[in-house]
Structures are given as structure tokens and as C-alpha cells.
One Martini backbone bead per residue (centre of mass of N, CA, C, O) as a GRO file, in nm:
protein
  200
    1UNK     BB    1   2.683   0.723   2.255
    2UNK     BB    2   2.459   0.850   2.073
    3UNK     BB    3   2.146   0.894   2.031
    4UNK     BB    4   1.890   0.709   1.878
    5UNK     BB    5   1.573   0.637   1.745
    6UNK     BB    6   1.645   0.327   1.833
    7UNK     BB    7   1.491   0.387   2.119
    8UNK     BB    8   1.290   0.344   2.381
    9UNK     BB    9   1.360   0.638   2.543
   10UNK     BB   10   1.365   0.936   2.457
   11UNK     BB   11   1.549   1.238   2.560
   12UNK     BB   12   1.426   1.429   2.393
   13UNK     BB   13   1.256   1.699   2.375
   14UNK     BB   14   0.934   1.765   2.345
   15UNK     BB   15   0.813   1.865   1.991
   16UNK     BB   16   0.533   1.886   1.865
   17UNK     BB   17   0.399   1.823   1.526
   18UNK     BB   18   0.220   1.923   1.225
   19UNK     BB   19   0.148   1.760   0.903
   20UNK     BB   20   0.125   1.715   0.551
   21UNK     BB   21   0.082   1.406   0.344
   22UNK     BB   22   0.117   1.229   0.035
   23UNK     BB   23   0.000   0.881   0.000
   24UNK     BB   24  -0.137   0.698  -0.236
   25UNK     BB   25  -0.351   0.954  -0.266
   26UNK     BB   26  -0.330   1.021   0.043
   27UNK     BB   27  -0.403   1.253   0.294
   28UNK     BB   28  -0.197   1.322   0.569
   29UNK     BB   29  -0.185   1.357   0.922
   30UNK     BB   30   0.111   1.434   1.102
   31UNK     BB   31   0.255   1.347   1.406
   32UNK     BB   32   0.549   1.469   1.558
   33UNK     BB   33   0.891   1.434   1.701
   34UNK     BB   34   1.128   1.423   1.893
   35UNK     BB   35   1.312   1.115   1.862
   36UNK     BB   36   1.234   1.069   1.560
   37UNK     BB   37   1.216   0.971   1.246
   38UNK     BB   38   1.169   1.205   1.030
   39UNK     BB   39   0.992   1.472   1.152
   40UNK     BB   40   0.942   1.674   0.884
   41UNK     BB   41   0.919   1.419   0.687
   42UNK     BB   42   0.892   1.195   0.450
   43UNK     BB   43   1.119   0.999   0.368
   44UNK     BB   44   1.252   0.893   0.078
   45UNK     BB   45   1.274   0.587   0.128
   46UNK     BB   46   0.979   0.540   0.216
   47UNK     BB   47   0.850   0.643  -0.048
   48UNK     BB   48   0.976   0.431  -0.235
   49UNK     BB   49   0.856   0.185  -0.090
   50UNK     BB   50   0.556   0.253  -0.110
   51UNK     BB   51   0.552   0.274  -0.429
   52UNK     BB   52   0.678  -0.024  -0.487
   53UNK     BB   53   0.475  -0.184  -0.351
   54UNK     BB   54   0.357  -0.528  -0.371
   55UNK     BB   55   0.117  -0.750  -0.334
   56UNK     BB   56   0.103  -1.050  -0.242
   57UNK     BB   57  -0.052  -1.373  -0.343
   58UNK     BB   58  -0.123  -1.389  -0.021
   59UNK     BB   59  -0.205  -1.472   0.285
   60UNK     BB   60  -0.205  -1.214   0.535
   61UNK     BB   61  -0.031  -1.014   0.711
   62UNK     BB   62   0.113  -0.700   0.787
   63UNK     BB   63   0.446  -0.551   0.831
   64UNK     BB   64   0.594  -0.284   1.037
   65UNK     BB   65   0.935  -0.234   1.094
   66UNK     BB   66   1.005   0.044   1.234
   67UNK     BB   67   0.756   0.271   1.214
   68UNK     BB   68   0.742   0.502   1.387
   69UNK     BB   69   0.485   0.734   1.302
   70UNK     BB   70   0.356   0.556   1.024
   71UNK     BB   71   0.373   0.587   0.702
   72UNK     BB   72   0.382   0.299   0.595
   73UNK     BB   73   0.153   0.145   0.745
   74UNK     BB   74  -0.080   0.354   0.694
   75UNK     BB   75  -0.073   0.363   0.383
   76UNK     BB   76  -0.114   0.057   0.336
   77UNK     BB   77  -0.376   0.029   0.501
   78UNK     BB   78  -0.550   0.234   0.342
   79UNK     BB   79  -0.500   0.073   0.061
   80UNK     BB   80  -0.569  -0.210   0.250
   81UNK     BB   81  -0.853  -0.272   0.425
   82UNK     BB   82  -0.844  -0.604   0.421
   83UNK     BB   83  -0.584  -0.562   0.590
   84UNK     BB   84  -0.368  -0.635   0.841
   85UNK     BB   85  -0.156  -0.410   1.037
   86UNK     BB   86   0.160  -0.440   1.183
   87UNK     BB   87   0.305  -0.214   1.423
   88UNK     BB   88   0.659  -0.148   1.510
   89UNK     BB   89   0.858  -0.039   1.803
   90UNK     BB   90   1.091   0.060   2.050
   91UNK     BB   91   0.969   0.348   2.041
   92UNK     BB   92   0.742   0.497   2.243
   93UNK     BB   93   0.693   0.761   2.091
   94UNK     BB   94   0.632   0.637   1.816
   95UNK     BB   95   0.388   0.469   1.903
   96UNK     BB   96   0.209   0.705   1.998
   97UNK     BB   97   0.207   0.842   1.718
   98UNK     BB   98   0.085   0.613   1.552
   99UNK     BB   99  -0.180   0.601   1.711
  100UNK     BB  100  -0.262   0.893   1.653
  101UNK     BB  101  -0.243   0.876   1.335
  102UNK     BB  102  -0.462   0.668   1.301
  103UNK     BB  103  -0.687   0.849   1.416
  104UNK     BB  104  -0.651   1.107   1.238
  105UNK     BB  105  -0.690   0.897   0.962
  106UNK     BB  106  -0.890   0.650   0.999
  107UNK     BB  107  -0.712   0.392   1.084
  108UNK     BB  108  -0.820   0.047   1.175
  109UNK     BB  109  -0.619  -0.187   1.031
  110UNK     BB  110  -0.445  -0.175   1.314
  111UNK     BB  111  -0.147  -0.275   1.505
  112UNK     BB  112   0.018  -0.116   1.786
  113UNK     BB  113   0.358  -0.189   1.907
  114UNK     BB  114   0.597  -0.282   2.119
  115UNK     BB  115   0.925  -0.364   1.963
  116UNK     BB  116   1.211  -0.559   1.928
  117UNK     BB  117   1.153  -0.583   1.647
  118UNK     BB  118   0.988  -0.913   1.649
  119UNK     BB  119   0.952  -1.009   1.957
  120UNK     BB  120   0.620  -0.925   2.000
  121UNK     BB  121   0.524  -1.125   1.810
  122UNK     BB  122   0.308  -1.356   1.764
  123UNK     BB  123   0.287  -1.670   1.775
  124UNK     BB  124   0.171  -1.769   1.447
  125UNK     BB  125   0.215  -1.555   1.261
  126UNK     BB  126   0.089  -1.462   0.929
  127UNK     BB  127   0.288  -1.335   0.669
  128UNK     BB  128   0.288  -1.177   0.357
  129UNK     BB  129   0.427  -0.898   0.459
  130UNK     BB  130   0.742  -0.716   0.506
  131UNK     BB  131   0.829  -0.392   0.621
  132UNK     BB  132   1.146  -0.190   0.591
  133UNK     BB  133   1.322   0.088   0.749
  134UNK     BB  134   1.603   0.051   0.873
  135UNK     BB  135   1.809   0.118   1.159
  136UNK     BB  136   2.119   0.196   1.088
  137UNK     BB  137   2.226   0.313   1.371
  138UNK     BB  138   2.185   0.029   1.525
  139UNK     BB  139   2.300  -0.180   1.334
  140UNK     BB  140   2.357  -0.483   1.186
  141UNK     BB  141   2.250  -0.679   1.400
  142UNK     BB  142   1.966  -0.560   1.416
  143UNK     BB  143   1.888  -0.585   1.117
  144UNK     BB  144   1.935  -0.895   1.086
  145UNK     BB  145   1.714  -0.964   1.289
  146UNK     BB  146   1.485  -0.873   1.115
  147UNK     BB  147   1.531  -1.075   0.881
  148UNK     BB  148   1.517  -1.340   1.042
  149UNK     BB  149   1.232  -1.291   1.162
  150UNK     BB  150   1.081  -1.265   0.893
  151UNK     BB  151   1.119  -1.547   0.782
  152UNK     BB  152   0.956  -1.694   1.014
  153UNK     BB  153   0.669  -1.532   0.950
  154UNK     BB  154   0.647  -1.615   0.670
  155UNK     BB  155   0.495  -1.729   0.422
  156UNK     BB  156   0.468  -1.891   0.155
  157UNK     BB  157   0.560  -1.638  -0.070
  158UNK     BB  158   0.649  -1.436   0.101
  159UNK     BB  159   0.754  -1.084   0.174
  160UNK     BB  160   1.047  -0.883   0.184
  161UNK     BB  161   1.076  -0.526   0.239
  162UNK     BB  162   1.359  -0.311   0.153
  163UNK     BB  163   1.519  -0.008   0.254
  164UNK     BB  164   1.849   0.086   0.117
  165UNK     BB  165   2.150   0.207   0.102
  166UNK     BB  166   2.430   0.137  -0.056
  167UNK     BB  167   2.629   0.288   0.158
  168UNK     BB  168   2.452   0.127   0.409
  169UNK     BB  169   2.427  -0.203   0.299
  170UNK     BB  170   2.291  -0.343   0.051
  171UNK     BB  171   2.489  -0.574  -0.029
  172UNK     BB  172   2.481  -0.723   0.252
  173UNK     BB  173   2.180  -0.768   0.251
  174UNK     BB  174   2.169  -0.944   0.002
  175UNK     BB  175   2.353  -1.171   0.107
  176UNK     BB  176   2.183  -1.246   0.355
  177UNK     BB  177   1.916  -1.312   0.200
  178UNK     BB  178   2.028  -1.528  -0.006
  179UNK     BB  179   2.077  -1.744   0.231
  180UNK     BB  180   1.744  -1.778   0.272
  181UNK     BB  181   1.604  -1.698   0.017
  182UNK     BB  182   1.477  -1.784  -0.298
  183UNK     BB  183   1.427  -1.468  -0.364
  184UNK     BB  184   1.636  -1.186  -0.480
  185UNK     BB  185   1.556  -0.837  -0.549
  186UNK     BB  186   1.581  -0.536  -0.735
  187UNK     BB  187   1.306  -0.309  -0.795
  188UNK     BB  188   1.471  -0.042  -0.702
  189UNK     BB  189   1.648   0.265  -0.806
  190UNK     BB  190   1.702   0.570  -0.598
  191UNK     BB  191   1.929   0.782  -0.501
  192UNK     BB  192   2.080   0.512  -0.362
  193UNK     BB  193   1.822   0.349  -0.335
  194UNK     BB  194   1.707   0.030  -0.232
  195UNK     BB  195   1.470  -0.216  -0.340
  196UNK     BB  196   1.413  -0.509  -0.157
  197UNK     BB  197   1.310  -0.842  -0.256
  198UNK     BB  198   1.205  -1.123  -0.049
  199UNK     BB  199   1.136  -1.462  -0.119
  200UNK     BB  200   1.012  -1.764   0.036
   0.00000   0.00000   0.00000
């Protein structure tokens, strides 16, 4: 099987580059590299998720699972400086880039760490919202582990926000989430991407 970006230590030769991108009205400088997801621009699905996200009216930290080089977590953190955002990925290169991009853009209300799914999140963490653009190429078992782990970490009325293409499993994601969460709805559909919000 060819390597995908949801790998612990990418084998692709490092070729770092920087570019600018505006998210939620803030212009970010992002450094990216080979071996991470969507290295040339912020991918369309992540942009739709960032724009659609609404903060739940509950206390708690925010989580970005499978954060890559950081566009979702960093843009939400910059827009909500009063909230702590935990950003995690199994890809060590992605984690190093997220940490660098937090510094480049002066985002301090983040904690960025290596984690296979949510496995490294501290026990007892209380999450108000968890956002993910899940790594489709890692397979359904990996993605469903994200969803199951998210349910356990969310406070009551906390929300899981997922972006996924219809053709890449949005209906099966809906079915899986409906078996756990009290409310599951599609808050946005754009160019085949669904933004799914699941409320605990």
C-alpha cells in the first residue's frame, strides 16, 4: 500500500514552502511540506468546515483531530482567543509544521501534540467542540475511531463537526454518528462536501 499522509513518519523527501491564506478574516502565513495533506493551499473541505463552524454554548476546550499543518485549529484559535485549542496528528512532520505555524502567526492558545486519533488526549479532558477533516485514505476503521473517541471527550451538549465528501462516506458517517449522538444534522452541503454536526 502506498504511503498516505496519515502516517507517523512520512518518507517523502522534505521540501518546505511558505504561502499566505486568509481564513475567518485573518491572513495566515503557512509553512507546509511534502508528506502532509493539501500542502499547496488550504483544501476546500477544510475551508467549508472553518466557515460553517459555530461555537457551542458550553464550556470546554476545542479539539482539531488530524490537524495537518494547522489551518483548522489555528484559524479557530485565532478567532476564539478565550478558548484553548488542542491540535493533534499522528504525522510528526505535520505536528512540527503546526507548531511552527502557530509561532509564525502569533497563535498562543493552542497545544499541539502527536496522537493517533484521540489516544494521547489527557483523560478527563472536557471538550466543547471537536473538529475533524478525517483522513479518508487511512480507512473507515481509523475514522470511526475518531468519532467514537470524540463522543467520550465531549461535554453534554458538546458537538463534533466533520467535513466529508458524500462519495467518500458521508452517508455511512451519518449512520454511525446517529447511533451515538442525540442530534445529527448536515449544516452545509457544498460541491459534494457535507458538514455534519453531531450533538451529544
